[in-house]
C-alpha positions in Angstrom: -0.1 0.5 0.0 3.2 2.4 0.8 4.5 1.7 -2.5 1.6 2.5 -4.4 0.9 5.7 -2.5 4.6 7.2 -3.3 4.1 5.9 -6.7 0.9 8.2 -6.7 2.8 11.1 -5.0 5.4 10.9 -7.1 3.0 10.7 -10.2 1.1 13.6 -9.4 4.2 15.7 -8.4 5.7 14.8 -11.7 2.2 16.1 -13.3 2.3 19.3 -11.7 6.2 20.2 -12.5 4.9 19.6 -16.0 1.9 21.7 -15.9 3.9 24.2 -14.2 6.5 24.3 -16.7 4.4 24.2 -19.7 2.3 27.3 -18.5 5.8 29.0 -18.0 6.9 28.4 -21.5 3.3 29.2 -22.7 4.2 32.6 -21.4 7.2 32.9 -23.5 5.3 31.9 -26.4 2.4 34.6 -26.0 4.9 37.2 -25.2 7.1 36.1 -28.4 4.0 36.2 -30.4 2.9 40.0 -29.4 6.4 41.2 -29.7 6.3 39.5 -33.5 2.9 41.2 -33.8 3.7 44.7 -33.0 7.1 44.6 -35.1 4.8 42.4 -37.9 7.5 39.5 -37.8 6.4 35.7 -38.2 6.6 33.8 -35.1 7.3 29.8 -34.8 6.7 29.0 -31.0 8.4 26.0 -29.1 6.8 22.9 -30.9 8.3 20.0 -28.0 7.4 20.1 -24.7 9.6 20.2 -22.0 10.0 16.5 -21.7 10.3 15.6 -25.0 14.2 16.2 -24.9 14.4 13.8 -27.6 13.1 15.6 -30.3 15.1 17.7 -32.7 16.7 21.2 -32.2 14.1 23.3 -34.4 11.5 21.9 -32.3 13.0 22.7 -29.2 13.3 26.5 -29.5 11.0 29.5 -30.4 12.1 32.2 -33.1 10.8 35.1 -34.8 11.9 36.5 -38.4 11.0 39.1 -41.1 11.7 42.4 -42.0 11.8 45.5 -40.3 12.6 48.9 -41.8 13.5 47.0 -44.7 16.6 45.3 -43.0 16.4 41.4 -42.3 15.7 40.6 -38.5 16.1 37.0 -36.8 15.6 36.3 -33.0 15.7 32.8 -31.8 16.6 30.8 -28.4 19.3 28.5 -28.4 21.6 26.3 -25.9 25.1 25.7 -25.2 26.9 23.0 -23.3 26.2 19.6 -22.7 22.5 18.6 -20.9 23.7 18.7 -17.7 25.1 21.8 -17.8 23.1 23.9 -20.2 23.2 27.4 -20.6 20.1 28.8 -22.5 20.6 32.3 -24.8 18.3 34.6 -26.9 19.8 35.2 -29.8 19.4 38.1 -32.2 20.5 38.9 -35.9 19.7 42.0 -37.8 21.3 42.0 -41.2 22.1 44.4 -44.2 24.1 44.1 -47.6 27.6 43.0 -46.6 30.0 46.2 -46.6 33.0 44.5 -48.5 35.8 45.4 -45.7 35.5 42.5 -43.8 34.8 44.3 -40.6 34.2 42.7 -37.0 33.9 44.9 -34.1 33.4 44.3 -30.3 34.1 45.8 -27.0 37.0 44.3 -25.5 39.4 44.9 -22.3 43.1 45.5 -21.5 44.0 42.1 -22.2 41.5 42.0 -25.9 43.6 45.4 -27.0 47.3 43.7 -26.0 46.4 40.8 -28.1 45.2 42.9 -30.9 48.4 44.7 -31.1 50.5 41.8 -30.4 49.0 40.0 -33.6 49.0 43.1 -35.7 45.0 42.6 -36.2 43.9 45.8 -34.0 42.7 48.2 -36.3 43.0 52.0 -35.1 40.5 54.6 -36.4 42.6 58.0 -35.0 39.7 58.4 -32.4 41.8 57.3 -29.4 38.7 57.0 -27.2 36.9 54.6 -29.9 40.0 52.9 -30.6 41.0 52.2 -26.6 37.5 50.5 -26.2 37.0 48.5 -29.2 38.8 45.5 -31.0 38.4 46.5 -34.6 39.5 43.9 -37.1 39.1 44.3 -41.5 40.6 43.5 -44.4 42.3 46.9 -44.9 42.6 49.5 -42.1 42.2 52.3 -44.4 39.2 50.9 -45.7 38.1 50.2 -42.4 39.1 53.3 -40.9 37.0 55.7 -43.7 34.3 53.6 -43.6 33.9 54.3 -39.6 32.6 58.1 -39.6 32.0 59.9 -36.2 28.2 59.0 -36.8 29.2 55.3 -37.2 31.3 55.4 -34.1 28.8 57.6 -31.9 26.3 54.8 -33.0 28.4 51.7 -32.6 29.7 52.9 -29.1 26.3 53.7 -27.9 25.2 50.1 -29.1 28.2 48.0 -27.4 28.6 50.2 -24.5 24.4 49.2 -23.3 24.0 46.0 -25.4 27.0 43.7 -23.3 28.3 41.0 -25.9 26.9 42.5 -29.1 28.9 42.5 -32.2 29.3 44.5 -35.1 30.4 42.3 -38.3 30.5 43.0 -42.1 27.0 42.0 -42.6 25.1 42.5 -40.1 24.6 43.1 -36.0 24.9 40.0 -33.7 23.7 39.4 -30.2 23.3 37.1 -27.6 22.2 37.5 -23.9 21.7 35.1 -21.5 18.5 33.0 -20.6 15.1 33.2 -22.5 13.5 36.7 -23.0 10.0 36.7 -21.4 8.8 40.3 -22.2 7.8 41.3 -25.5 8.6 45.0 -24.6 11.9 43.8 -23.9 11.7 41.9 -27.5 10.6 44.9 -29.3 12.9 47.5 -27.7 15.9 45.1 -28.5 14.9 44.8 -32.1 14.3 48.4 -32.9 17.4 49.2 -31.0 19.3 46.8 -33.0 17.9 47.9 -36.3 18.4 51.4 -35.7 21.9 50.8 -35.3 22.2 48.4 -38.1 20.7 51.4 -40.4 23.0 53.7 -39.0 25.9 51.7 -39.7 25.1 50.6 -43.0 24.1 53.6 -44.3 20.5 52.2 -44.8 19.1 55.0 -42.4 17.7 58.2 -44.7 18.7 60.1 -41.2 22.9 59.4 -42.0 23.8 62.4 -43.5 21.7 64.8 -41.3 23.1 62.6 -38.3 27.0 63.0 -39.7 26.6 66.9 -40.7 25.1 67.5 -36.9 27.8 65.5 -35.1 30.6 67.4 -37.0 28.9 70.7 -35.8 29.0 69.2 -32.4 32.4 68.1 -32.1 33.3 72.2 -33.1 31.0 73.0 -30.0 28.0 74.2 -31.7 26.2 72.0 -29.5 22.7 74.3 -29.9 22.9 74.2 -33.5 23.5 70.3 -33.9 20.1 70.3 -31.6 18.5 72.2 -34.2 19.5 69.8 -37.4 18.7 66.8 -35.1 15.2 68.1 -34.3 14.7 68.7 -38.1 15.8 65.6 -39.1 14.2 63.5 -36.6 10.6 65.2 -37.0 8.4 62.3 -38.1 11.2 59.9 -38.3 10.9 56.0 -36.8 14.5 56.1 -36.4 15.0 55.1 -32.9 19.0 55.8 -32.8 18.5 59.3 -34.4 15.4 60.5 -32.1 17.4 59.3 -29.1 20.6 61.2 -30.1 18.4 64.3 -30.7 16.7 63.8 -27.2 20.0 63.8 -25.6 21.3 66.6 -27.3 18.5 68.8 -26.7 18.6 68.0 -23.0 22.7 68.8 -23.5 21.5 72.3 -24.9 19.3 73.1 -21.7 15.9 72.6 -23.8 14.9 70.2 -20.8 10.8 70.6 -21.9 11.8 69.6 -25.6 14.0 66.6 -24.4 11.4 65.3 -21.8 8.6 65.4 -24.7 10.9 63.6 -27.0 12.0 60.6 -24.1 8.3 60.1 -22.9 7.9 59.6 -26.8 10.8 57.3 -27.7 9.6 55.2 -24.7 6.8 54.1 -26.1 9.0 52.8 -29.0 11.3 51.3 -26.6 9.0 50.3 -23.6 12.1 48.5 -21.7 15.1 50.3 -22.5 16.6 51.5 -19.4 18.9 54.2 -20.5 15.6 56.1 -22.1 13.7 55.8 -18.9 16.8 57.2 -17.0 17.0 60.6 -19.5 13.2 60.6 -19.3 13.4 61.0 -15.8 16.4 63.4 -15.6 14.5 65.8 -18.2 11.3 65.7 -16.7 12.8 66.3 -13.3 14.8 69.5 -14.9 11.5 70.6 -16.9 9.3 70.6 -13.6 11.8 71.9 -11.5 11.9 68.6 -9.3 14.7 67.1 -7.4 17.0 65.3 -9.8 16.6 61.4 -9.3 19.3 59.9 -7.4 21.9 57.8 -9.4 24.6 57.5 -7.1 25.8 59.4 -3.8 27.7 62.4 -5.3 30.3 64.2 -3.4 29.6 67.6 -2.0 29.8 70.5 -4.3 33.2 72.7 -4.4 32.9 75.6 -2.7 34.5 79.1 -4.3 36.1 79.0 -7.8 38.1 75.7 -9.0 41.3 77.1 -9.7 42.6 73.3 -9.8 43.9 71.1 -12.9 40.6 71.0 -14.7 41.7 67.2 -15.7 40.5 66.0 -11.8 37.0 67.3 -13.0 37.1 65.9 -16.4 38.4 62.5 -15.2 35.4 62.7 -12.4 32.8 64.0 -15.2 34.0 61.4 -18.6 34.8 57.9 -16.3 34.3 55.5 -19.2 32.0 53.4 -16.4 29.5 56.2 -16.8 26.7 56.2 -19.0 25.7 59.6 -20.7 23.1 60.2 -18.2 24.7 59.5 -15.5 27.5 61.9 -16.8 25.0 64.9 -16.8 23.5 63.8 -13.5 26.9 64.2 -12.0 27.6 67.5 -13.8 24.4 68.6 -12.6 24.6 68.0 -9.1 28.4 68.7 -8.2 29.6 71.4 -11.0 26.6 72.9 -12.5 27.1 77.3 -11.7 30.8 76.5 -10.5 33.1 79.3 -11.0 36.5 78.2 -12.8 40.1 79.1 -13.6 41.4 77.3 -15.9 44.0 76.7 -18.5 44.6 75.0 -22.2 45.3 74.6 -25.0 43.6 77.3 -27.8 41.8 75.5 -31.2 40.0 78.0 -32.5 38.5 81.4 -31.8 35.2 82.7 -33.9 33.7 86.3 -33.4 29.7 85.9 -33.5 27.1 88.3 -33.7 24.7 85.6 -31.9 25.2 82.6 -31.1 22.7 79.8 -29.8 24.9 78.3 -26.8 25.3 81.5 -25.0 22.5 83.7 -26.2 22.9 86.9 -27.4 26.0 88.7 -28.8 28.1 89.5 -30.2 30.9 88.1 -28.5 34.0 85.2 -29.1 33.2 81.7 -29.1 36.9 79.8 -27.9 37.5 75.9 -27.8 40.1 75.3 -25.3 41.8 72.2 -24.7 41.8 71.2 -21.2 42.6 67.7 -20.5 43.3 64.5 -22.5 41.5 61.6 -20.7 43.9 59.1 -20.0 43.7 55.0 -20.0 45.7 52.1 -19.4 47.2 51.9 -23.0 47.0 54.4 -25.5 46.5 58.1 -25.5 42.9 59.3 -24.3 40.6 62.0 -25.7 40.7 65.3 -25.5 38.0 67.4 -23.2 37.5 70.8 -24.9 36.0 73.9 -22.6 33.6 75.7 -24.9 34.2 79.5 -23.7 32.3 82.8 -24.5 34.3 85.6 -24.2 33.9 89.4 -24.8 34.1 90.6 -28.8 37.5 91.8 -29.0 39.0 88.6 -27.6 38.6 87.7 -31.3 41.3 89.4 -32.7 43.6 89.1 -29.4 43.3 85.8 -29.6 44.1 85.6 -33.4 47.9 84.8 -33.3 47.2 82.7 -30.3 46.0 79.3 -32.2 48.0 76.1 -30.6 49.2 78.2 -27.7 48.3 78.2 -24.0 45.8 80.4 -22.9 44.5 80.8 -19.5 40.3 81.7 -18.5 37.7 82.5 -16.2 34.4 81.9 -16.3 31.3 79.9 -15.3 30.3 76.1 -15.9 26.8 76.2 -17.3 27.0 72.8 -19.4 28.0 69.9 -20.3 27.9 67.4 -23.7 28.6 64.0 -22.7 28.7 63.0 -26.4 31.5 65.0 -27.2 33.1 65.4 -23.4 32.7 69.2 -23.7 32.4 71.5 -21.2 30.7 75.3 -21.6 31.8 78.0 -19.8 29.5 81.3 -19.9 30.8 84.4 -18.9 34.0 84.1 -19.3 37.4 86.4 -19.6 40.6 86.1 -20.5 43.5 85.7 -17.6 
């Protein structure tokens, strides 16, 4: 009798486990079907039940495929390892026509960079920070460097820093993440992010030219002009990469209400994107005059004039571990409105009658290299101060390009994307 009871008990437990696992798998299938419907992709559910381990691999996994914005998309689950030590993954792939340069690009650590140097396979494109953070391979270094324009580097760096393990290759983007994604919102957000990045990298996006022009202006210190051009290009666009760059640039330019509106709209298309959510919270707080959201403990604000080496400020704000919204939040909490007395190498000085960054005019807009970010292998990236000076200083600085100048003024904003610090009401020392 006891043996029969034990047998019945085991059977009930097994039946209950099978039911729970089947319901769990069914919920996953429902989420994938919902995501596929939103993106207009075809979905193939898992055809084998959880105990039918002998069925073919295709029956054991779910997948969706089709095209989004004209680019081929595939998402599927897969397994790695033996049956006793098996890891489940969700794989994404977005394709584009082959670039023809044999590109392989991914983020790497110190040892990966050393290996690339020793083997001679790691290509440098002349952007110190980008070269430092990524392993870049291809058939011809000149062709790879020419292909990786500033706009493409921005799209790639943002993608690879936020989607851990993603790779850009000659014919698409591949990303694998551990586990089975069970949220339709996460699936939709991830695929849209990958499609937008693929469009920017391949040139498939209609906004590629506008993005390149806007970022070139931003790199020169014309932040507000870049925001205007991005706003025009993004109007009515479904390109989430372009729209996010626009929203971040609007925020950096001090247009917090417009940035909040754009992030709110963007979050509807990227419903489970942590970076967009944090940016939206930050922009809403500045728009509504509320306390800034706490991201991390921030040291006390310096008192008086920050007359020390600007390198300490730059190293704190542009720590490579910080995401862009964290850099913006740290600047606002610790340095916005602080008086500085700095020196550096004059890059350019341009007279203006009116300027969107500093409002009004006339005046002189000077760009001064105040620091070079250090790293563990190579030279880092330049940090520049964009300084508002009186109109007569344009003539005074006309012969000083490439020479050291000293200035004082008020820190008013930061451009995390280009590593620029804006100093208003400046004067030469």
